[in-house]
One Martini backbone bead per residue (centre of mass of N, CA, C, O) as a GRO file, in nm:
protein
  341
    1MET     BB    1  -5.302   0.548  -0.910
    2PHE     BB    2  -5.106   0.566  -0.639
    3LYS     BB    3  -4.896   0.342  -0.793
    4ASN     BB    4  -4.790   0.560  -0.987
    5PRO     BB    5  -4.487   0.695  -1.019
    6THR     BB    6  -4.524   0.928  -1.223
    7TYR     BB    7  -4.765   1.061  -1.088
    8LEU     BB    8  -4.640   1.109  -0.807
    9ARG     BB    9  -4.400   1.280  -0.890
   10TRP     BB   10  -4.577   1.505  -1.009
   11LEU     BB   11  -4.745   1.568  -0.757
   12PHE     BB   12  -4.519   1.642  -0.560
   13SER     BB   13  -4.390   1.865  -0.731
   14PHE     BB   14  -4.639   2.048  -0.747
   15MET     BB   15  -4.674   2.091  -0.439
   16LEU     BB   16  -4.392   2.217  -0.388
   17VAL     BB   17  -4.420   2.459  -0.569
   18ALA     BB   18  -4.655   2.576  -0.410
   19ILE     BB   19  -4.507   2.606  -0.142
   20PHE     BB   20  -4.278   2.798  -0.238
   21SER     BB   21  -4.465   3.022  -0.351
   22TRP     BB   22  -4.599   3.079  -0.063
   23SER     BB   23  -4.376   3.113   0.159
   24GLY     BB   24  -4.112   3.244   0.151
   25SER     BB   25  -3.858   3.349   0.358
   26ALA     BB   26  -4.029   3.316   0.632
   27GLN     BB   27  -4.090   2.989   0.542
   28ASN     BB   28  -3.844   2.791   0.536
   29ALA     BB   29  -3.888   2.594   0.767
   30SER     BB   30  -4.166   2.502   0.671
   31SER     BB   31  -4.071   2.400   0.394
   32ASN     BB   32  -3.873   2.186   0.492
   33GLN     BB   33  -4.090   2.025   0.640
   34SER     BB   34  -4.261   1.970   0.389
   35ILE     BB   35  -4.053   1.796   0.247
   36VAL     BB   36  -4.042   1.578   0.456
   37ASP     BB   37  -4.343   1.508   0.446
   38MET     BB   38  -4.345   1.425   0.148
   39LYS     BB   39  -4.142   1.198   0.170
   40MET     BB   40  -4.297   1.031   0.377
   41ALA     BB   41  -4.545   0.992   0.203
   42GLU     BB   42  -4.409   0.838  -0.024
   43GLN     BB   43  -4.290   0.604   0.152
   44GLN     BB   44  -4.577   0.499   0.240
   45LEU     BB   45  -4.651   0.422  -0.077
   46GLU     BB   46  -4.459   0.208  -0.096
   47GLU     BB   47  -4.350  -0.077  -0.214
   48PRO     BB   48  -4.158  -0.305  -0.059
   49GLY     BB   49  -4.035  -0.546  -0.173
   50ASP     BB   50  -3.729  -0.705  -0.251
   51PHE     BB   51  -3.462  -0.801  -0.017
   52ILE     BB   52  -3.106  -0.813   0.075
   53SER     BB   53  -2.889  -0.834   0.322
   54VAL     BB   54  -2.588  -0.724   0.447
   55PRO     BB   55  -2.335  -0.824   0.618
   56ASN     BB   56  -2.154  -0.769   0.873
   57MET     BB   57  -1.831  -0.795   0.946
   58GLY     BB   58  -1.881  -0.941   1.236
   59GLN     BB   59  -2.071  -1.182   1.103
   60ARG     BB   60  -1.811  -1.293   0.987
   61GLY     BB   61  -1.579  -1.496   0.921
   62VAL     BB   62  -1.400  -1.642   0.709
   63LEU     BB   63  -1.288  -1.523   0.415
   64ASN     BB   64  -1.286  -1.543   0.098
   65VAL     BB   65  -1.050  -1.564  -0.167
   66VAL     BB   66  -0.964  -1.374  -0.441
   67SER     BB   67  -0.751  -1.502  -0.738
   68THR     BB   68  -0.933  -1.432  -0.991
   69PHE     BB   69  -0.868  -1.256  -1.301
   70PRO     BB   70  -1.122  -1.113  -1.351
   71PHE     BB   71  -1.353  -0.960  -1.123
   72ASN     BB   72  -1.711  -1.019  -1.089
   73GLU     BB   73  -2.000  -0.830  -0.970
   74SER     BB   74  -2.364  -0.872  -0.988
   75PHE     BB   75  -2.563  -0.943  -0.731
   76GLU     BB   76  -2.674  -1.204  -0.776
   77ASP     BB   77  -2.805  -1.492  -0.653
   78ALA     BB   78  -2.578  -1.669  -0.825
   79SER     BB   79  -2.346  -1.552  -0.689
   80PRO     BB   80  -2.039  -1.679  -0.552
   81THR     BB   81  -1.952  -1.378  -0.393
   82ARG     BB   82  -2.175  -1.216  -0.239
   83ALA     BB   83  -2.134  -1.346   0.054
   84ASP     BB   84  -1.837  -1.183   0.082
   85TRP     BB   85  -1.982  -0.940   0.143
   86THR     BB   86  -1.964  -0.638   0.337
   87GLN     BB   87  -2.027  -0.421   0.626
   88ILE     BB   88  -1.964  -0.075   0.749
   89GLN     BB   89  -2.072   0.116   1.019
   90GLU     BB   90  -1.987   0.453   1.070
   91ALA     BB   91  -2.290   0.580   1.072
   92GLY     BB   92  -2.523   0.459   1.208
   93ALA     BB   93  -2.783   0.203   1.064
   94GLY     BB   94  -2.725   0.164   0.773
   95SER     BB   95  -2.804  -0.045   0.481
   96TRP     BB   96  -2.713  -0.261   0.258
   97THR     BB   97  -2.869  -0.389  -0.039
   98TYR     BB   98  -3.051  -0.625  -0.241
   99GLY     BB   99  -3.187  -0.532  -0.567
  100ALA     BB  100  -3.415  -0.355  -0.778
  101GLY     BB  101  -3.268  -0.091  -0.776
  102SER     BB  102  -3.404   0.110  -0.583
  103VAL     BB  103  -3.578   0.150  -0.280
  104SER     BB  104  -3.768   0.308  -0.469
  105ASN     BB  105  -4.050   0.296  -0.690
  106PHE     BB  106  -4.005   0.628  -0.765
  107ASP     BB  107  -3.751   0.599  -0.895
  108LEU     BB  108  -3.557   0.602  -1.180
  109ILE     BB  109  -3.409   0.356  -1.051
  110ASN     BB  110  -3.578   0.032  -1.133
  111ALA     BB  111  -3.304  -0.115  -1.228
  112ALA     BB  112  -3.060  -0.285  -1.323
  113GLN     BB  113  -2.787  -0.262  -1.521
  114ASP     BB  114  -2.753  -0.583  -1.482
  115GLY     BB  115  -2.997  -0.777  -1.475
  116VAL     BB  116  -3.165  -0.778  -1.152
  117MET     BB  117  -2.937  -0.705  -0.945
  118ASN     BB  118  -2.837  -0.477  -0.678
  119ALA     BB  119  -2.691  -0.227  -0.503
  120ARG     BB  120  -2.819  -0.043  -0.203
  121PHE     BB  121  -2.901   0.230  -0.034
  122VAL     BB  122  -3.033   0.479   0.149
  123SER     BB  123  -3.343   0.679   0.240
  124LEU     BB  124  -3.304   0.914   0.496
  125PHE     BB  125  -3.331   1.089   0.764
  126GLY     BB  126  -3.052   1.309   0.719
  127ASN     BB  127  -2.696   1.417   0.788
  128ASN     BB  128  -2.440   1.225   0.740
  129SER     BB  129  -2.676   1.003   0.794
  130PRO     BB  130  -2.589   0.737   0.718
  131ILE     BB  131  -2.267   0.544   0.714
  132THR     BB  132  -2.166   0.292   0.462
  133LYS     BB  133  -1.974   0.013   0.388
  134LEU     BB  134  -1.902  -0.168   0.092
  135VAL     BB  135  -1.731  -0.485   0.090
  136THR     BB  136  -1.517  -0.673  -0.039
  137PRO     BB  137  -1.353  -0.918  -0.084
  138VAL     BB  138  -1.071  -1.071  -0.068
  139LEU     BB  139  -0.777  -0.969  -0.262
  140ASP     BB  140  -0.536  -1.135  -0.464
  141LEU     BB  141  -0.288  -0.890  -0.599
  142SER     BB  142   0.030  -0.967  -0.582
  143ALA     BB  143   0.087  -1.015  -0.912
  144TYR     BB  144   0.052  -0.699  -0.937
  145ALA     BB  145   0.092  -0.351  -1.010
  146SER     BB  146  -0.219  -0.295  -1.060
  147ILE     BB  147  -0.561  -0.150  -1.064
  148GLU     BB  148  -0.883  -0.210  -1.206
  149LEU     BB  149  -1.183  -0.020  -1.158
  150GLU     BB  150  -1.526  -0.116  -1.220
  151PHE     BB  151  -1.844   0.073  -1.241
  152TRP     BB  152  -2.190   0.125  -1.147
  153TYR     BB  153  -2.387   0.432  -1.095
  154ALA     BB  154  -2.623   0.609  -0.870
  155GLN     BB  155  -2.768   0.951  -0.754
  156GLU     BB  156  -3.053   1.088  -0.671
  157ASP     BB  157  -3.209   1.354  -0.616
  158TRP     BB  158  -3.425   1.519  -0.347
  159PHE     BB  159  -3.510   1.818  -0.349
  160GLY     BB  160  -3.174   1.877  -0.318
  161ASP     BB  161  -3.104   1.610  -0.201
  162GLN     BB  162  -2.773   1.435  -0.151
  163ASN     BB  163  -2.623   1.167  -0.211
  164GLU     BB  164  -2.314   0.981  -0.152
  165LEU     BB  165  -1.987   0.865  -0.288
  166LYS     BB  166  -1.724   0.643  -0.188
  167VAL     BB  167  -1.381   0.534  -0.250
  168TYR     BB  168  -1.189   0.252  -0.133
  169TYR     BB  169  -0.879   0.125   0.016
  170ARG     BB  170  -0.702  -0.174   0.139
  171ILE     BB  171  -0.425  -0.390   0.227
  172SER     BB  172  -0.569  -0.447   0.510
  173ASP     BB  173  -0.738  -0.498   0.818
  174LEU     BB  174  -0.487  -0.322   0.964
  175ASP     BB  175  -0.544  -0.095   0.766
  176PRO     BB  176  -0.622   0.189   0.631
  177TRP     BB  177  -0.828   0.378   0.463
  178VAL     BB  178  -0.831   0.488   0.114
  179GLU     BB  179  -0.913   0.757  -0.065
  180VAL     BB  180  -1.014   0.793  -0.434
  181ALA     BB  181  -1.330   0.885  -0.425
  182HIS     BB  182  -1.591   1.152  -0.486
  183TYR     BB  183  -1.952   1.162  -0.510
  184THR     BB  184  -2.194   1.457  -0.545
  185ALA     BB  185  -2.377   1.421  -0.778
  186ASN     BB  186  -2.637   1.415  -0.995
  187VAL     BB  187  -2.748   1.074  -1.077
  188THR     BB  188  -3.008   0.939  -1.302
  189ALA     BB  189  -2.807   0.723  -1.430
  190TRP     BB  190  -2.631   0.487  -1.533
  191THR     BB  191  -2.272   0.497  -1.448
  192TYR     BB  192  -1.949   0.488  -1.562
  193VAL     BB  193  -1.644   0.362  -1.395
  194SER     BB  194  -1.280   0.426  -1.389
  195LEU     BB  195  -1.009   0.295  -1.186
  196THR     BB  196  -0.684   0.340  -1.047
  197LEU     BB  197  -0.511   0.126  -0.829
  198PRO     BB  198  -0.293   0.082  -0.571
  199ASN     BB  199  -0.113  -0.141  -0.383
  200PRO     BB  200  -0.097  -0.442  -0.419
  201THR     BB  201  -0.223  -0.736  -0.249
  202ALA     BB  202  -0.325  -1.031  -0.067
  203THR     BB  203  -0.533  -0.814   0.121
  204TYR     BB  204  -0.744  -0.676  -0.057
  205GLN     BB  205  -0.975  -0.387  -0.043
  206ILE     BB  206  -1.301  -0.259  -0.135
  207ALA     BB  207  -1.499   0.048  -0.096
  208PHE     BB  208  -1.846   0.155  -0.069
  209GLU     BB  209  -1.964   0.473   0.037
  210GLY     BB  210  -2.253   0.558   0.190
  211ILE     BB  211  -2.424   0.887   0.196
  212ASN     BB  212  -2.670   1.024   0.386
  213ASN     BB  213  -2.916   1.310   0.276
  214TYR     BB  214  -3.210   1.238   0.167
  215GLY     BB  215  -3.174   1.109  -0.079
  216ARG     BB  216  -3.163   0.912  -0.310
  217SER     BB  217  -3.044   0.618  -0.356
  218ASN     BB  218  -2.780   0.434  -0.383
  219VAL     BB  219  -2.629   0.270  -0.671
  220LEU     BB  220  -2.487  -0.065  -0.755
  221ASP     BB  221  -2.294  -0.221  -1.032
  222ASN     BB  222  -2.086  -0.408  -1.201
  223VAL     BB  223  -1.815  -0.518  -1.061
  224THR     BB  224  -1.463  -0.469  -1.160
  225VAL     BB  225  -1.151  -0.655  -1.119
  226THR     BB  226  -0.819  -0.575  -1.244
  227GLY     BB  227  -0.512  -0.698  -1.310
  228ILE     BB  228  -0.205  -0.529  -1.363
  229ALA     BB  229   0.065  -0.606  -1.514
  230THR     BB  230   0.381  -0.643  -1.522
  231GLU     BB  231   0.609  -0.549  -1.719
  232PRO     BB  232   0.817  -0.663  -1.919
  233GLY     BB  233   1.173  -0.731  -1.847
  234LEU     BB  234   1.503  -0.620  -1.757
  235GLU     BB  235   1.768  -0.732  -1.530
  236LEU     BB  236   2.066  -0.681  -1.357
  237LEU     BB  237   2.219  -0.864  -1.103
  238THR     BB  238   2.502  -0.776  -1.244
  239GLY     BB  239   2.635  -0.466  -1.293
  240HIS     BB  240   2.927  -0.558  -1.182
  241LEU     BB  241   3.223  -0.734  -1.303
  242ASP     BB  242   3.478  -0.912  -1.123
  243LEU     BB  243   3.706  -1.162  -1.238
  244GLY     BB  244   3.987  -1.108  -1.190
  245GLU     BB  245   4.261  -1.334  -1.168
  246LEU     BB  246   4.368  -1.519  -1.459
  247PRO     BB  247   4.477  -1.756  -1.629
  248ILE     BB  248   4.456  -1.824  -1.950
  249GLY     BB  249   4.386  -2.130  -1.923
  250ALA     BB  250   4.117  -2.083  -1.744
  251TRP     BB  251   3.939  -1.972  -2.003
  252THR     BB  252   3.835  -2.251  -2.124
  253LYS     BB  253   3.623  -2.201  -1.898
  254PRO     BB  254   3.339  -2.084  -1.831
  255GLY     BB  255   3.212  -1.802  -1.675
  256VAL     BB  256   3.028  -1.608  -1.482
  257PHE     BB  257   2.899  -1.293  -1.575
  258GLU     BB  258   2.573  -1.277  -1.598
  259LEU     BB  259   2.256  -1.182  -1.460
  260ILE     BB  260   1.929  -1.237  -1.601
  261ASN     BB  261   1.605  -1.080  -1.551
  262ASN     BB  262   1.239  -1.147  -1.553
  263PRO     BB  263   0.998  -0.986  -1.342
  264GLY     BB  264   0.764  -0.990  -1.523
  265LYS     BB  265   0.485  -1.001  -1.734
  266GLY     BB  266   0.600  -1.203  -1.952
  267ASP     BB  267   0.783  -1.205  -2.237
  268VAL     BB  268   1.124  -1.188  -2.369
  269THR     BB  269   1.312  -1.068  -2.649
  270ILE     BB  270   1.632  -1.151  -2.729
  271THR     BB  271   1.861  -1.004  -2.983
  272ALA     BB  272   2.129  -0.939  -2.795
  273PHE     BB  273   2.475  -1.007  -2.719
  274GLU     BB  274   2.726  -0.787  -2.573
  275ILE     BB  275   3.085  -0.716  -2.617
  276GLU     BB  276   3.339  -0.487  -2.508
  277GLU     BB  277   3.659  -0.575  -2.663
  278ASN     BB  278   3.946  -0.484  -2.825
  279THR     BB  279   4.138  -0.752  -2.832
  280GLY     BB  280   3.960  -1.032  -2.851
  281PHE     BB  281   3.990  -1.229  -2.590
  282LEU     BB  282   3.688  -1.209  -2.538
  283GLN     BB  283   3.387  -1.414  -2.487
  284LEU     BB  284   3.072  -1.519  -2.517
  285VAL     BB  285   2.838  -1.739  -2.340
  286SER     BB  286   2.548  -1.782  -2.533
  287PRO     BB  287   2.263  -1.787  -2.653
  288GLY     BB  288   2.072  -1.780  -2.901
  289VAL     BB  289   1.927  -1.571  -3.145
  290PRO     BB  290   1.645  -1.555  -3.041
  291TYR     BB  291   1.553  -1.510  -2.691
  292ILE     BB  292   1.326  -1.650  -2.458
  293LEU     BB  293   1.235  -1.479  -2.171
  294GLU     BB  294   1.069  -1.575  -1.918
  295GLU     BB  295   0.872  -1.547  -1.671
  296GLY     BB  296   1.106  -1.529  -1.404
  297GLU     BB  297   1.364  -1.566  -1.552
  298THR     BB  298   1.707  -1.682  -1.530
  299LEU     BB  299   2.026  -1.581  -1.680
  300GLU     BB  300   2.334  -1.711  -1.780
  301ILE     BB  301   2.650  -1.558  -1.861
  302GLY     BB  302   2.940  -1.629  -2.028
  303VAL     BB  303   3.310  -1.641  -2.022
  304THR     BB  304   3.581  -1.640  -2.261
  305ASN     BB  305   3.836  -1.730  -2.454
  306THR     BB  306   4.006  -1.717  -2.715
  307ASP     BB  307   4.252  -1.833  -2.951
  308MET     BB  308   4.411  -1.605  -2.877
  309ALA     BB  309   4.688  -1.459  -2.812
  310ALA     BB  310   4.809  -1.333  -2.484
  311ASP     BB  311   4.892  -1.108  -2.280
  312GLY     BB  312   4.915  -0.980  -1.997
  313ASP     BB  313   4.601  -0.826  -1.888
  314MET     BB  314   4.355  -0.575  -1.880
  315PHE     BB  315   4.001  -0.605  -1.900
  316ALA     BB  316   3.755  -0.369  -2.025
  317GLY     BB  317   3.390  -0.298  -2.024
  318ASP     BB  318   3.095  -0.380  -2.197
  319PHE     BB  319   2.761  -0.502  -2.130
  320ALA     BB  320   2.488  -0.617  -2.346
  321VAL     BB  321   2.120  -0.603  -2.382
  322VAL     BB  322   1.890  -0.674  -2.635
  323TYR     BB  323   1.533  -0.601  -2.662
  324ASP     BB  324   1.278  -0.596  -2.866
  325ASP     BB  325   1.447  -0.470  -3.108
  326GLY     BB  326   1.516  -0.201  -2.927
  327ALA     BB  327   1.233  -0.067  -2.844
  328ARG     BB  328   1.262  -0.077  -2.530
  329ALA     BB  329   1.577  -0.168  -2.452
  330LEU     BB  330   1.906  -0.108  -2.293
  331ILE     BB  331   2.127  -0.309  -2.116
  332THR     BB  332   2.407  -0.223  -1.890
  333GLY     BB  333   2.730  -0.341  -1.815
  334THR     BB  334   3.026  -0.411  -1.631
  335TYR     BB  335   3.381  -0.503  -1.669
  336GLU     BB  336   3.662  -0.707  -1.531
  337ALA     BB  337   3.996  -0.835  -1.625
  338THR     BB  338   4.279  -1.060  -1.552
  339ALA     BB  339   4.543  -1.172  -1.750
  340TYR     BB  340   4.787  -1.445  -1.727
  341THR     BB  341   5.098  -1.640  -1.767
   0.00000   0.00000   0.00000
């Protein structure tokens, strides 16, 4: 009977209601001590269960680097990356562990969100202590513009006492942690969270910081990190082009006019190359359209003269590239040239 979690939770709750009803305002200190005594009594009745400790940061040598995304951590025994997670004890000596559900078999969270195992923090006597970060492996996110972090968590209060969770990132182990979220509410069931994180680097890490206030333990599971690619696009590497003075005959061979680059992730479809020049003396030497400018590709556009006769003059105007059927953008540069006989 005493190993039935539902029965014990009901019994302890009933006894505490009786204590508060009896105590009155003059007995607050005694009542608080009674809560602590009841918690300790429950913890003594807990079945020990199986768990695996997370190594401290200083206990690990060179960490493996994750470079394939999306990256998912299940915390299962078979996970190829679980061994690369570490912890940093900021206050006290509490440790994150891996197990099924919360650290207490009397808590509402008694199973992982997915699979068998999850990460969980402590439930100990204390206020803002222990505090410990659970830290991801090093993530090489240098190829991306931003980061999507998804995870599931819960943190059940215990007679009004509430553990808390913070989320941080850092761009390298030499840089400070940056806080991005702080969860302080009573969460009694697995809850999904999605965050967008900035400043991706080749040495990125994310940390989940458990803060113990003698609430029921923090639980964490099914962590996914996705790199959000830079949108494809165009940029002119030569925003203004001065072609100088050239004899008309020299224009029979195209010269480099503009350099166009696609620095983003994915391909761009160029639908038009345009030059504005009223005399009709100049024309572009460009590939046919539509032209697929691949990710990271740079394209040279040439300029030459037409077969029209022309007196020496200075020509100036605009050069434009239209891409993705004009729905995305129009990029424009300027040029000038002097032709003479």
